[in-house]
Chimera marker file (.cmm) of the C-alpha trace (Angstrom):
<marker_set name="trace">
<marker id="1" x="29.389" y="2.558" z="16.355" r="1" g="1" b="0" radius="0.5"/>
<marker id="2" x="29.211" y="6.040" z="17.841" r="1" g="1" b="0" radius="0.5"/>
<marker id="3" x="27.349" y="8.955" z="16.385" r="1" g="1" b="0" radius="0.5"/>
<marker id="4" x="27.157" y="12.644" z="17.072" r="1" g="1" b="0" radius="0.5"/>
<marker id="5" x="24.047" y="14.528" z="18.124" r="1" g="1" b="0" radius="0.5"/>
<marker id="6" x="23.766" y="17.987" z="16.534" r="1" g="1" b="0" radius="0.5"/>
<marker id="7" x="21.242" y="20.811" z="16.653" r="1" g="1" b="0" radius="0.5"/>
<marker id="8" x="19.750" y="23.093" z="14.043" r="1" g="1" b="0" radius="0.5"/>
<marker id="9" x="17.618" y="26.084" z="14.968" r="1" g="1" b="0" radius="0.5"/>
<marker id="10" x="17.478" y="29.650" z="16.165" r="1" g="1" b="0" radius="0.5"/>
<marker id="11" x="20.189" y="31.087" z="18.412" r="1" g="1" b="0" radius="0.5"/>
<marker id="12" x="18.494" y="30.386" z="21.763" r="1" g="1" b="0" radius="0.5"/>
<marker id="13" x="17.674" y="26.789" z="20.816" r="1" g="1" b="0" radius="0.5"/>
<marker id="14" x="21.214" y="26.029" z="19.679" r="1" g="1" b="0" radius="0.5"/>
<marker id="15" x="22.841" y="27.806" z="22.624" r="1" g="1" b="0" radius="0.5"/>
<marker id="16" x="20.625" y="26.047" z="25.167" r="1" g="1" b="0" radius="0.5"/>
<marker id="17" x="21.597" y="22.648" z="23.792" r="1" g="1" b="0" radius="0.5"/>
<marker id="18" x="25.241" y="23.702" z="23.453" r="1" g="1" b="0" radius="0.5"/>
<marker id="19" x="25.295" y="23.835" z="27.259" r="1" g="1" b="0" radius="0.5"/>
<marker id="20" x="24.963" y="20.063" z="27.071" r="1" g="1" b="0" radius="0.5"/>
<marker id="21" x="27.926" y="19.846" z="24.699" r="1" g="1" b="0" radius="0.5"/>
<marker id="22" x="26.028" y="19.605" z="21.428" r="1" g="1" b="0" radius="0.5"/>
<marker id="23" x="27.326" y="21.225" z="18.261" r="1" g="1" b="0" radius="0.5"/>
<marker id="24" x="24.796" y="23.263" z="16.349" r="1" g="1" b="0" radius="0.5"/>
<marker id="25" x="23.914" y="25.457" z="13.405" r="1" g="1" b="0" radius="0.5"/>
<marker id="26" x="22.176" y="28.746" z="14.126" r="1" g="1" b="0" radius="0.5"/>
<marker id="27" x="19.591" y="29.721" z="11.522" r="1" g="1" b="0" radius="0.5"/>
<marker id="28" x="16.895" y="32.370" z="11.431" r="1" g="1" b="0" radius="0.5"/>
<marker id="29" x="15.035" y="31.606" z="8.198" r="1" g="1" b="0" radius="0.5"/>
<marker id="30" x="13.819" y="28.679" z="6.137" r="1" g="1" b="0" radius="0.5"/>
<marker id="31" x="16.509" y="29.359" z="3.509" r="1" g="1" b="0" radius="0.5"/>
<marker id="32" x="19.301" y="29.282" z="6.107" r="1" g="1" b="0" radius="0.5"/>
<marker id="33" x="17.786" y="26.137" z="7.634" r="1" g="1" b="0" radius="0.5"/>
<marker id="34" x="17.784" y="24.382" z="4.249" r="1" g="1" b="0" radius="0.5"/>
<marker id="35" x="21.448" y="25.258" z="3.673" r="1" g="1" b="0" radius="0.5"/>
<marker id="36" x="22.436" y="24.036" z="7.136" r="1" g="1" b="0" radius="0.5"/>
<marker id="37" x="20.341" y="20.877" z="6.680" r="1" g="1" b="0" radius="0.5"/>
<marker id="38" x="22.234" y="20.034" z="3.482" r="1" g="1" b="0" radius="0.5"/>
<marker id="39" x="25.547" y="20.627" z="5.279" r="1" g="1" b="0" radius="0.5"/>
<marker id="40" x="24.533" y="18.327" z="8.132" r="1" g="1" b="0" radius="0.5"/>
<marker id="41" x="23.574" y="15.545" z="5.731" r="1" g="1" b="0" radius="0.5"/>
<marker id="42" x="27.047" y="15.697" z="4.157" r="1" g="1" b="0" radius="0.5"/>
<marker id="43" x="28.758" y="15.267" z="7.556" r="1" g="1" b="0" radius="0.5"/>
<marker id="44" x="30.045" y="11.836" z="8.531" r="1" g="1" b="0" radius="0.5"/>
<marker id="45" x="29.057" y="10.421" z="11.894" r="1" g="1" b="0" radius="0.5"/>
<marker id="46" x="25.921" y="12.473" z="12.594" r="1" g="1" b="0" radius="0.5"/>
<marker id="47" x="23.411" y="10.117" z="14.235" r="1" g="1" b="0" radius="0.5"/>
<marker id="48" x="20.701" y="12.492" z="15.483" r="1" g="1" b="0" radius="0.5"/>
<marker id="49" x="19.570" y="16.013" z="14.575" r="1" g="1" b="0" radius="0.5"/>
<marker id="50" x="17.548" y="17.962" z="17.146" r="1" g="1" b="0" radius="0.5"/>
<marker id="51" x="15.554" y="20.854" z="15.767" r="1" g="1" b="0" radius="0.5"/>
<marker id="52" x="12.637" y="23.061" z="16.806" r="1" g="1" b="0" radius="0.5"/>
<marker id="53" x="9.184" y="22.518" z="15.344" r="1" g="1" b="0" radius="0.5"/>
<marker id="54" x="9.398" y="25.606" z="13.107" r="1" g="1" b="0" radius="0.5"/>
<marker id="55" x="12.410" y="24.107" z="11.274" r="1" g="1" b="0" radius="0.5"/>
<marker id="56" x="10.627" y="20.789" z="10.831" r="1" g="1" b="0" radius="0.5"/>
<marker id="57" x="7.643" y="22.627" z="9.351" r="1" g="1" b="0" radius="0.5"/>
<marker id="58" x="9.873" y="24.769" z="7.100" r="1" g="1" b="0" radius="0.5"/>
<marker id="59" x="11.776" y="21.733" z="5.794" r="1" g="1" b="0" radius="0.5"/>
<marker id="60" x="8.840" y="19.322" z="5.847" r="1" g="1" b="0" radius="0.5"/>
<marker id="61" x="9.553" y="17.544" z="2.557" r="1" g="1" b="0" radius="0.5"/>
<marker id="62" x="13.325" y="17.255" z="3.058" r="1" g="1" b="0" radius="0.5"/>
<marker id="63" x="12.934" y="15.916" z="6.592" r="1" g="1" b="0" radius="0.5"/>
<marker id="64" x="10.159" y="13.510" z="5.585" r="1" g="1" b="0" radius="0.5"/>
<marker id="65" x="12.361" y="12.161" z="2.798" r="1" g="1" b="0" radius="0.5"/>
<marker id="66" x="15.166" y="11.568" z="5.322" r="1" g="1" b="0" radius="0.5"/>
<marker id="67" x="12.822" y="9.846" z="7.784" r="1" g="1" b="0" radius="0.5"/>
<marker id="68" x="11.397" y="7.598" z="5.053" r="1" g="1" b="0" radius="0.5"/>
<marker id="69" x="14.872" y="6.650" z="3.808" r="1" g="1" b="0" radius="0.5"/>
<marker id="70" x="15.593" y="5.017" z="7.195" r="1" g="1" b="0" radius="0.5"/>
<marker id="71" x="19.243" y="6.076" z="6.987" r="1" g="1" b="0" radius="0.5"/>
<marker id="72" x="21.072" y="8.200" z="9.547" r="1" g="1" b="0" radius="0.5"/>
<marker id="73" x="20.695" y="10.731" z="10.883" r="1" g="1" b="0" radius="0.5"/>
<marker id="74" x="17.479" y="10.395" z="12.854" r="1" g="1" b="0" radius="0.5"/>
<marker id="75" x="15.520" y="13.632" z="13.256" r="1" g="1" b="0" radius="0.5"/>
<marker id="76" x="13.741" y="14.760" z="16.423" r="1" g="1" b="0" radius="0.5"/>
<marker id="77" x="11.708" y="17.974" z="16.503" r="1" g="1" b="0" radius="0.5"/>
<marker id="78" x="11.306" y="19.650" z="19.892" r="1" g="1" b="0" radius="0.5"/>
<marker id="79" x="9.013" y="22.481" z="20.919" r="1" g="1" b="0" radius="0.5"/>
<marker id="80" x="10.658" y="25.851" z="21.452" r="1" g="1" b="0" radius="0.5"/>
<marker id="81" x="12.141" y="26.061" z="24.973" r="1" g="1" b="0" radius="0.5"/>
<marker id="82" x="10.088" y="29.156" z="25.713" r="1" g="1" b="0" radius="0.5"/>
<marker id="83" x="6.895" y="27.937" z="24.094" r="1" g="1" b="0" radius="0.5"/>
<marker id="84" x="5.250" y="24.534" z="24.153" r="1" g="1" b="0" radius="0.5"/>
<marker id="85" x="3.941" y="22.688" z="21.123" r="1" g="1" b="0" radius="0.5"/>
<marker id="86" x="0.502" y="24.261" z="21.465" r="1" g="1" b="0" radius="0.5"/>
<marker id="87" x="1.816" y="27.764" z="22.177" r="1" g="1" b="0" radius="0.5"/>
<marker id="88" x="1.711" y="27.728" z="25.974" r="1" g="1" b="0" radius="0.5"/>
<marker id="89" x="4.685" y="29.182" z="27.858" r="1" g="1" b="0" radius="0.5"/>
<marker id="90" x="6.959" y="26.541" z="29.376" r="1" g="1" b="0" radius="0.5"/>
<marker id="91" x="8.227" y="27.854" z="32.698" r="1" g="1" b="0" radius="0.5"/>
<marker id="92" x="10.724" y="25.277" z="33.993" r="1" g="1" b="0" radius="0.5"/>
<marker id="93" x="13.355" y="22.958" z="32.578" r="1" g="1" b="0" radius="0.5"/>
<marker id="94" x="11.533" y="19.885" z="33.927" r="1" g="1" b="0" radius="0.5"/>
<marker id="95" x="8.315" y="21.080" z="32.266" r="1" g="1" b="0" radius="0.5"/>
<marker id="96" x="10.214" y="21.594" z="28.995" r="1" g="1" b="0" radius="0.5"/>
<marker id="97" x="11.572" y="18.041" z="29.129" r="1" g="1" b="0" radius="0.5"/>
<marker id="98" x="8.111" y="16.677" z="29.902" r="1" g="1" b="0" radius="0.5"/>
<marker id="99" x="6.580" y="18.689" z="27.052" r="1" g="1" b="0" radius="0.5"/>
<marker id="100" x="9.337" y="17.784" z="24.577" r="1" g="1" b="0" radius="0.5"/>
<marker id="101" x="10.031" y="14.162" z="25.338" r="1" g="1" b="0" radius="0.5"/>
<marker id="102" x="7.103" y="13.037" z="27.466" r="1" g="1" b="0" radius="0.5"/>
<marker id="103" x="9.394" y="12.169" z="30.385" r="1" g="1" b="0" radius="0.5"/>
<marker id="104" x="8.555" y="13.430" z="33.863" r="1" g="1" b="0" radius="0.5"/>
<marker id="105" x="11.553" y="14.252" z="36.069" r="1" g="1" b="0" radius="0.5"/>
<link id1="1" id2="2" r="1" g="1" b="0" radius="0.2"/>
<link id1="2" id2="3" r="1" g="1" b="0" radius="0.2"/>
<link id1="3" id2="4" r="1" g="1" b="0" radius="0.2"/>
<link id1="4" id2="5" r="1" g="1" b="0" radius="0.2"/>
<link id1="5" id2="6" r="1" g="1" b="0" radius="0.2"/>
<link id1="6" id2="7" r="1" g="1" b="0" radius="0.2"/>
<link id1="7" id2="8" r="1" g="1" b="0" radius="0.2"/>
<link id1="8" id2="9" r="1" g="1" b="0" radius="0.2"/>
<link id1="9" id2="10" r="1" g="1" b="0" radius="0.2"/>
<link id1="10" id2="11" r="1" g="1" b="0" radius="0.2"/>
<link id1="11" id2="12" r="1" g="1" b="0" radius="0.2"/>
<link id1="12" id2="13" r="1" g="1" b="0" radius="0.2"/>
<link id1="13" id2="14" r="1" g="1" b="0" radius="0.2"/>
<link id1="14" id2="15" r="1" g="1" b="0" radius="0.2"/>
<link id1="15" id2="16" r="1" g="1" b="0" radius="0.2"/>
<link id1="16" id2="17" r="1" g="1" b="0" radius="0.2"/>
<link id1="17" id2="18" r="1" g="1" b="0" radius="0.2"/>
<link id1="18" id2="19" r="1" g="1" b="0" radius="0.2"/>
<link id1="19" id2="20" r="1" g="1" b="0" radius="0.2"/>
<link id1="20" id2="21" r="1" g="1" b="0" radius="0.2"/>
<link id1="21" id2="22" r="1" g="1" b="0" radius="0.2"/>
<link id1="22" id2="23" r="1" g="1" b="0" radius="0.2"/>
<link id1="23" id2="24" r="1" g="1" b="0" radius="0.2"/>
<link id1="24" id2="25" r="1" g="1" b="0" radius="0.2"/>
<link id1="25" id2="26" r="1" g="1" b="0" radius="0.2"/>
<link id1="26" id2="27" r="1" g="1" b="0" radius="0.2"/>
<link id1="27" id2="28" r="1" g="1" b="0" radius="0.2"/>
<link id1="28" id2="29" r="1" g="1" b="0" radius="0.2"/>
<link id1="29" id2="30" r="1" g="1" b="0" radius="0.2"/>
<link id1="30" id2="31" r="1" g="1" b="0" radius="0.2"/>
<link id1="31" id2="32" r="1" g="1" b="0" radius="0.2"/>
<link id1="32" id2="33" r="1" g="1" b="0" radius="0.2"/>
<link id1="33" id2="34" r="1" g="1" b="0" radius="0.2"/>
<link id1="34" id2="35" r="1" g="1" b="0" radius="0.2"/>
<link id1="35" id2="36" r="1" g="1" b="0" radius="0.2"/>
<link id1="36" id2="37" r="1" g="1" b="0" radius="0.2"/>
<link id1="37" id2="38" r="1" g="1" b="0" radius="0.2"/>
<link id1="38" id2="39" r="1" g="1" b="0" radius="0.2"/>
<link id1="39" id2="40" r="1" g="1" b="0" radius="0.2"/>
<link id1="40" id2="41" r="1" g="1" b="0" radius="0.2"/>
<link id1="41" id2="42" r="1" g="1" b="0" radius="0.2"/>
<link id1="42" id2="43" r="1" g="1" b="0" radius="0.2"/>
<link id1="43" id2="44" r="1" g="1" b="0" radius="0.2"/>
<link id1="44" id2="45" r="1" g="1" b="0" radius="0.2"/>
<link id1="45" id2="46" r="1" g="1" b="0" radius="0.2"/>
<link id1="46" id2="47" r="1" g="1" b="0" radius="0.2"/>
<link id1="47" id2="48" r="1" g="1" b="0" radius="0.2"/>
<link id1="48" id2="49" r="1" g="1" b="0" radius="0.2"/>
<link id1="49" id2="50" r="1" g="1" b="0" radius="0.2"/>
<link id1="50" id2="51" r="1" g="1" b="0" radius="0.2"/>
<link id1="51" id2="52" r="1" g="1" b="0" radius="0.2"/>
<link id1="52" id2="53" r="1" g="1" b="0" radius="0.2"/>
<link id1="53" id2="54" r="1" g="1" b="0" radius="0.2"/>
<link id1="54" id2="55" r="1" g="1" b="0" radius="0.2"/>
<link id1="55" id2="56" r="1" g="1" b="0" radius="0.2"/>
<link id1="56" id2="57" r="1" g="1" b="0" radius="0.2"/>
<link id1="57" id2="58" r="1" g="1" b="0" radius="0.2"/>
<link id1="58" id2="59" r="1" g="1" b="0" radius="0.2"/>
<link id1="59" id2="60" r="1" g="1" b="0" radius="0.2"/>
<link id1="60" id2="61" r="1" g="1" b="0" radius="0.2"/>
<link id1="61" id2="62" r="1" g="1" b="0" radius="0.2"/>
<link id1="62" id2="63" r="1" g="1" b="0" radius="0.2"/>
<link id1="63" id2="64" r="1" g="1" b="0" radius="0.2"/>
<link id1="64" id2="65" r="1" g="1" b="0" radius="0.2"/>
<link id1="65" id2="66" r="1" g="1" b="0" radius="0.2"/>
<link id1="66" id2="67" r="1" g="1" b="0" radius="0.2"/>
<link id1="67" id2="68" r="1" g="1" b="0" radius="0.2"/>
<link id1="68" id2="69" r="1" g="1" b="0" radius="0.2"/>
<link id1="69" id2="70" r="1" g="1" b="0" radius="0.2"/>
<link id1="70" id2="71" r="1" g="1" b="0" radius="0.2"/>
<link id1="71" id2="72" r="1" g="1" b="0" radius="0.2"/>
<link id1="72" id2="73" r="1" g="1" b="0" radius="0.2"/>
<link id1="73" id2="74" r="1" g="1" b="0" radius="0.2"/>
<link id1="74" id2="75" r="1" g="1" b="0" radius="0.2"/>
<link id1="75" id2="76" r="1" g="1" b="0" radius="0.2"/>
<link id1="76" id2="77" r="1" g="1" b="0" radius="0.2"/>
<link id1="77" id2="78" r="1" g="1" b="0" radius="0.2"/>
<link id1="78" id2="79" r="1" g="1" b="0" radius="0.2"/>
<link id1="79" id2="80" r="1" g="1" b="0" radius="0.2"/>
<link id1="80" id2="81" r="1" g="1" b="0" radius="0.2"/>
<link id1="81" id2="82" r="1" g="1" b="0" radius="0.2"/>
<link id1="82" id2="83" r="1" g="1" b="0" radius="0.2"/>
<link id1="83" id2="84" r="1" g="1" b="0" radius="0.2"/>
<link id1="84" id2="85" r="1" g="1" b="0" radius="0.2"/>
<link id1="85" id2="86" r="1" g="1" b="0" radius="0.2"/>
<link id1="86" id2="87" r="1" g="1" b="0" radius="0.2"/>
<link id1="87" id2="88" r="1" g="1" b="0" radius="0.2"/>
<link id1="88" id2="89" r="1" g="1" b="0" radius="0.2"/>
<link id1="89" id2="90" r="1" g="1" b="0" radius="0.2"/>
<link id1="90" id2="91" r="1" g="1" b="0" radius="0.2"/>
<link id1="91" id2="92" r="1" g="1" b="0" radius="0.2"/>
<link id1="92" id2="93" r="1" g="1" b="0" radius="0.2"/>
<link id1="93" id2="94" r="1" g="1" b="0" radius="0.2"/>
<link id1="94" id2="95" r="1" g="1" b="0" radius="0.2"/>
<link id1="95" id2="96" r="1" g="1" b="0" radius="0.2"/>
<link id1="96" id2="97" r="1" g="1" b="0" radius="0.2"/>
<link id1="97" id2="98" r="1" g="1" b="0" radius="0.2"/>
<link id1="98" id2="99" r="1" g="1" b="0" radius="0.2"/>
<link id1="99" id2="100" r="1" g="1" b="0" radius="0.2"/>
<link id1="100" id2="101" r="1" g="1" b="0" radius="0.2"/>
<link id1="101" id2="102" r="1" g="1" b="0" radius="0.2"/>
<link id1="102" id2="103" r="1" g="1" b="0" radius="0.2"/>
<link id1="103" id2="104" r="1" g="1" b="0" radius="0.2"/>
<link id1="104" id2="105" r="1" g="1" b="0" radius="0.2"/>
</marker_set>
């Protein structure tokens, strides 16, 4: 069974991941994020949703409910590409990957 990976976040986040071929929803507020989140959940075949930490915090209860349900899609929150999880500036792509996923390249 194949599934699609999609993104949900601000313009830069979505565009950066679109370079890798991922489809995304650009949002700039918690209200827009909630609307896009509901749209994503209605889509067939979505296996993973990548989103920045601010969206996860804004939609905390909805995302927690999805994670607890143990049904697709899975949700993975990543730090902002320009700012690490603790607010430090991430300078390189390899540093971003290390900060986001814990994988050193």
